[in-house]
Phi, psi and omega in degrees: 000129177282176182297317183294320174300308177307311180299323181295335179281346189289123172240356178213145180251124177244119187246134163287164178253294188288118181095350179247289171280345167240178178269013173093348178274150180226130182244154182236136186213194182071183185297118178069017179075022191276353182255126178280137174246132175225159178236135182240155183268130181296328180288330175298317182293323178288328177296325178294314176300325176293319180299309184299319178294335179279353175104006180277135162286146176223139178195184186242147167231103188233137178287337177263149169248139189201140174299324177301322178298313183300312179300315183291321177299315177293321175299319181272357180059045181301145183284339179203148181224113173242104179252160178069020184271079181295334172256103191285333178301307182289326175300311179302314181304312177299318184299309179304310179298311181291331180264004178054053181234151172261148182302327180290351177263007184249132164272124173247128179248120179218181182213013181209178183299330175298343181265001176301316177304304180297327176304315189291331184264330190297148177290334180216110177258130183231134174241155181284156178313314182270018175285154180303140190294337180290354179283341180301334177285348178253356190233153181268349182202140174244121185295158174278328179282148173285153174310138180071008182232033176098009178300315184296313182303310178308315181292323178293313179304318172311306183295312176301322180286312182296335187259359176084009180272350188293311184302311181295315180293334178284341177309321182302329188258330187255348181260000000 
């Protein structure tokens, strides 16, 4: 199956957070270092909104739980949020069941070894540019952008363009 065919089957975007929606760094602030600080790229956020406008479900499957993740998920009105999923194979299976999705209908974007089980199942598996090179044997596409620097937007645009949803979606901005 070629990339265009894979993109045409996508109904949901499943995102890792640390290293994908962020650059992977985690900072601590607040009283006694109790607040986790993360930085999210605005273009990734807009890409997520565009995917949702195009009718795709979008959500997260993260090994870490964080209030920063929850705040960003709420801000973007994500369709599903799975945090603290240390076993991504089981987490992905639960997500598919609860969201009434098939694995081949999912774009999964990850950056590390814990993402290999969903990579192996997803209809379109994508890793970010700065992910380890050995992940290439598990993915269909590697972004040009690094994690936290527009990689999510790039992958979403790929799906929207290849599936034919891009032109209609762009009418909002160009007409």
